[in-house]
N, C-alpha and C positions, 0 to 999 in steps of 0.2 A: 458578326465578329469583325473587329478592325484588323486590317492586314498589318503585320509587324515583322520585325527582324528578330529572329531567335538566336542567331549566331553571326558573328563577324569574324571571318576566318582568313588566315594569311599563311604563306609559306615563303621561305627564302629561295627555294629552287623549284623549277617546273618538274612535273612528273611525280610529285609526292603529295600525300594527304596534307590538308591544311589544318591548322590549329586554331581553335576559337580564342581570339585575343580580346574579345569583349568590346573594345573600342578601337577605332582607327580613324584615319583622316582620308576622306575622299578628295582627290586633287583633280581639278578640271583638266580635261584633255589628257589624262594620265591614268587614273584608276585609284586603287587602294595603296596608299603610301607603304612601302616596304614589302609589297607582294611581288613575287617573281613574274606574274602575268601582266602587271601594269606596264603601260607604255603608250606610245602614240599610234594606236590602232583601234579597230572597231570592237574588239573584245576585251575592254579594259577591266570590267567587273562581271563576274558570273554570279547568277542567282539560281538557287534550287529550292523547291518547296519542301518543308518538313513532311508534308503529305506524301511526296515522292519517296523520301527516305524511308517512311513507314512501309511503303510497298516492298522495299527490299528487306526490311526487318521481317515482314510477313513471310518472306521466302526462307527465313531462318538465318539471315546474316546479322552479325553483331556490328552494325554501322550506325553512325551518327553524323551530326553536322561537321562539315569539313572533309569527311572521308571520300567525297566525290570530287574534291578539289574546287568546290564552289567557294566564292568569297562571302556571299550573303545567303544564309539559310532563312527562308521566309515561312510565314504561316498565315493562312487566311486569304490568299490571293492565288487565282488560277493563272500562273505565269504563262503557260503555253497558249492561252487564249488571247494574250495581248499582241495586237498587230505590231509589226516592225514600224518604228516611228513613234510609238506610244511614249509619252513622257511620264516619268515617275518621280515623285518627291520622296527622297530617301532621308529620313531623319529631319532635323529642324531646318537645315539649309541646303542639303544636297539635291541636285536635279540631274536626272539621267535619262537617256533615250535608248529604247530597245533597238538593237542593231542586228540581232541574230537569235533565232529560236532553234535550239538543238545544235548539234555539231557532228561532224563525221568523226568516228572513232578510228583513227589510223592504226593504233596498236591496241589489242584487247588488254584492258587493265586487270588487276588482281580481282577486283569485284566481279568482272565478267566471268572469269574462270571459276570463281567460287559459286556464283549463282546462275550462270548461264545467261545472264542479262545484266544490263546496267541502265539506270534511269537518266543519267546526265546527258547522253547524246540525244535523247528524245524529249526530255522534260526540263532540261536546264535552259536558261536564256542568258544572253549577254547584252550588256549596256555600255554606252559611252558616257562618261561623266561630263555634263555641261556646266554645272556649278558645284564647286567643292564645299566641304564642311565636315565637321565631326560626325561620326556615325557610331551608334552603340546598340548593344542588345536591348530590346524593348522599344526601340524607336519605331514610329509609325511609317508605313508605306502608303502613299496616296497616288492613285492613278489620276493624272491631270487631264482636265477637259480639253 
């Protein structure tokens, strides 16, 4: 199965669930245009696999893409197995580099309190945008050699 983007999510403020906007613009050295987490740092865009979200659904939570504050929900790619420095083609033009796998969860989120666990700190990854371009639901993700 080809790896693909199943949701493109954004939020205006940090600390809130993101909404699937369908299409957005990746900006080089910045992130997803209009997203609160974008900026000149190493965690410009976050990715979380739909397979990880399904694990939380299996625990009884009513969650979906964007609920873990990820920008891109993916399917068909084992994100946490990608070494830091891996380059990813995102959509027709975007190119990004993996900068961090997982993150420290400083304050327990609502998901953690509902399920006793959260997948984003362990299974989410972060990238820095090297080349910008439009990105949409259904776009392919390619691991670059």
